[in-house]
C-alpha angles and dihedrals in degrees: 000000000000118000118232103222093184093067098030113141094017125107114243116256112254122216091237094065112110121219115258094250092053090051089053092051092049090049092052091049091050091048092048092050090048093051091046090051091050091051093049090047090052092050091049091048091050091050094048091050096049101037096081090057097051117108120208110219095185106036098174101017088259116134091209093057088048090060090047091051092048091048090049091052091049091053097044128082106183098178096039094231097131097260123102117241089245092056092046093051102039109019109033099018094225129134117277088202100053119058092207105038096179095042095231095131095256119102116240093245091055091048090053091049090049091049 
């Protein structure tokens, strides 16, 4: 059998090898899908972390029940800091679940009283 000196020492090309440009395109598609998956995962994580803290003001689309919900928020103080849940959510923009929303050692109600 004759020896091909031109290709000596090289592995023969297989039919399954993709051209370099095709490999680049596949890599970019894989990277784009990965980035897209990371973004969607981040959005889903953000939603799952904030959903328990959302308050529905109009539970059934009924204006009467909206007034009842608002009245209930005004009467309720979940974190026992001296501010109603309504005031914390809509007036002072603090957490109705954490007595010291900014973690400075002073409860939110005391900070409002102090100005």
